[in-house]
C-alpha positions as CSV (number, residue, x, y, z in Angstrom):
1,X,-13.0,7.5,13.9
2,X,-13.5,5.0,16.8
3,X,-13.9,7.6,18.9
4,X,-16.2,9.4,17.5
5,X,-18.4,6.6,17.0
6,X,-18.4,5.6,20.6
7,X,-19.4,9.9,21.0
8,X,-22.0,9.2,19.2
9,X,-23.1,5.6,20.4
10,X,-22.4,7.2,24.5
11,X,-24.7,10.5,23.5
12,X,-27.8,8.0,22.0
13,X,-27.8,5.8,25.3
14,X,-27.6,8.9,27.5
15,X,-30.7,10.8,25.5
16,X,-32.4,7.6,25.7
17,X,-31.7,7.5,29.6
18,X,-33.1,11.2,29.7
19,X,-36.0,10.2,27.8
20,X,-36.9,7.1,30.0
21,X,-36.5,9.6,33.1
22,X,-39.2,12.2,31.6
23,X,-41.4,9.2,30.9
24,X,-41.4,7.8,34.9
25,X,-43.1,11.4,35.6
26,X,-45.9,11.0,32.9
27,X,-49.3,9.2,34.3
28,X,-49.7,7.2,30.9
29,X,-47.5,4.6,29.5
30,X,-45.7,5.3,26.0
31,X,-46.1,1.7,23.2
32,X,-43.0,0.0,23.1
33,X,-41.8,0.9,19.5
34,X,-38.7,-0.8,17.7
35,X,-36.5,1.5,15.8
36,X,-34.0,0.1,13.5
37,X,-30.5,1.5,14.4
38,X,-29.2,4.1,12.1
39,X,-25.9,3.5,13.8
40,X,-23.4,3.0,10.9
41,X,-21.8,-1.2,12.5
42,X,-18.8,-1.1,15.1
43,X,-17.8,-3.7,13.1
44,X,-14.5,-3.2,10.8
45,X,-15.1,-4.9,7.6
46,X,-12.5,-7.9,7.1
47,X,-10.0,-7.9,4.7
48,X,-7.9,-10.4,5.6
49,X,-8.8,-12.4,2.6
50,X,-8.6,-9.9,0.0
51,X,-5.5,-8.7,1.6
52,X,-3.6,-12.0,1.3
53,X,-4.9,-12.7,-2.4
54,X,-3.1,-9.0,-3.2
55,X,0.0,-9.8,-1.5
56,X,0.3,-13.2,-3.6
57,X,-0.3,-11.2,-6.4
58,X,2.8,-8.7,-5.3
59,X,4.8,-11.5,-4.3
60,X,5.5,-11.9,-8.1
61,X,7.2,-8.6,-8.0
62,X,10.7,-10.4,-6.8
63,X,10.3,-13.1,-9.1
64,X,10.1,-11.6,-12.1
65,X,9.6,-7.6,-12.5
66,X,12.7,-6.9,-9.6
67,X,14.8,-9.7,-10.7
68,X,14.8,-8.6,-14.1
69,X,15.2,-4.8,-13.0
70,X,18.4,-6.7,-11.1
71,X,19.4,-8.0,-14.8
72,X,19.0,-4.8,-16.5
73,X,21.7,-2.9,-13.7
74,X,24.0,-6.0,-13.7
75,X,23.9,-5.3,-17.7
76,X,24.6,-1.3,-17.4
77,X,27.1,-2.1,-14.5
78,X,28.9,-4.4,-17.1
79,X,28.8,-1.6,-20.0
80,X,30.2,0.8,-17.5
81,X,33.1,-1.1,-16.8
82,X,33.7,-2.0,-20.1
83,X,33.5,2.1,-21.1
84,X,31.3,1.2,-23.9
85,X,29.3,4.1,-24.2
86,X,26.9,3.2,-27.1
87,X,25.6,0.4,-24.7
88,X,25.4,2.4,-21.8
89,X,22.7,4.4,-23.1
90,X,20.4,1.7,-24.3
91,X,21.4,-0.2,-20.7
92,X,20.0,2.6,-18.6
93,X,16.7,3.1,-20.6
94,X,15.9,-0.7,-20.2
95,X,16.6,-0.5,-16.1
96,X,14.8,2.8,-16.2
97,X,11.9,0.5,-18.5
98,X,12.1,-2.2,-15.6
99,X,11.6,0.2,-12.7
100,X,8.3,1.5,-14.8
101,X,7.3,-2.0,-15.0
102,X,7.7,-2.7,-11.1
103,X,5.9,0.4,-10.7
104,X,2.7,-0.5,-13.1
105,X,2.8,-4.1,-11.3
106,X,2.4,-2.3,-7.6
107,X,-0.2,0.0,-8.8
108,X,-2.3,-2.7,-10.7
109,X,-2.3,-5.2,-8.2
110,X,-2.9,-3.0,-5.1
111,X,-6.1,-1.3,-7.3
112,X,-7.4,-4.7,-6.2
113,X,-7.3,-4.5,-2.7
114,X,-10.3,-3.5,-0.5
115,X,-8.5,-2.3,2.3
116,X,-8.5,1.5,1.2
117,X,-5.7,2.0,3.3
118,X,-3.7,-0.8,1.9
119,X,-4.6,0.5,-1.7
120,X,-3.0,3.8,-0.7
121,X,-0.3,2.1,0.3
122,X,0.1,0.9,-3.0
123,X,0.0,3.6,-5.2
124,X,2.7,5.2,-2.6
125,X,5.2,2.2,-3.6
126,X,4.3,2.7,-7.3
127,X,5.4,6.5,-6.6
128,X,8.0,5.5,-4.9
129,X,9.5,3.7,-8.0
130,X,8.2,6.1,-10.8
131,X,9.8,8.3,-9.1
132,X,13.7,6.7,-8.9
133,X,12.7,5.7,-12.9
134,X,12.0,9.5,-13.6
135,X,15.3,10.4,-12.0
136,X,17.3,7.9,-12.7
137,X,19.0,8.6,-9.6
138,X,19.5,5.1,-8.5
139,X,20.1,3.6,-11.8
140,X,23.1,6.2,-12.0
141,X,24.4,5.7,-8.6
142,X,25.3,2.2,-8.9
143,X,28.5,2.1,-10.8
144,X,29.9,-1.3,-9.8
145,X,28.5,-5.0,-8.5
146,X,29.4,-4.7,-5.5
147,X,27.2,-1.3,-4.6
148,X,24.3,-3.0,-6.5
149,X,24.8,-5.8,-4.3
150,X,25.1,-3.9,-1.2
151,X,22.3,-1.3,-2.1
152,X,19.4,-3.1,-4.0
153,X,18.3,-4.6,-0.6
154,X,18.0,-1.5,1.0
155,X,16.4,-0.1,-2.2
156,X,13.4,-2.4,-2.2
157,X,12.9,-1.7,1.4
158,X,12.8,1.8,0.8
159,X,10.4,1.1,-2.2
160,X,8.0,-1.1,-1.1
161,X,8.0,-0.4,2.7
162,X,5.0,1.1,2.2
163,X,3.0,-2.0,1.4
164,X,5.3,-4.5,3.7
165,X,3.4,-4.1,6.6
166,X,0.0,-5.3,4.8
167,X,2.3,-8.1,3.5
168,X,4.4,-9.0,6.3
169,X,2.6,-12.0,7.4
């Protein structure tokens, strides 16, 4: 985008220079006119304040939604270890419901982002979480508390990697 803008600006400067050279041969002086610039502004919009606000909202994922998901996974693992098959199905449903809430929170919070790339990253993160909830892949793969403890941080990073770059600072 910036290269295209530079090409347009360079082209307009060259055309202006060529027009000035052809006017030098003329015997009459042309009146000076000022035209408003129709070229797009080269200054990129500043999304900093909005991005910080959206990131602050997203931070509650760790204190509410993801913590609730971890608790639901803990219950599920406990039921699996106790071979309480009647409770396992309910616990899996609760864990996937928590994942859906995580996705909804990401989608809602990043919808307020003014930066279109950040907004798109939010939709990507939400889609990753929703895919995990739909397939129950992560929910079914974690069968012990040590496996949960060793894998949950990596899983969070995978789900949130698209938005993490915007909220890193």
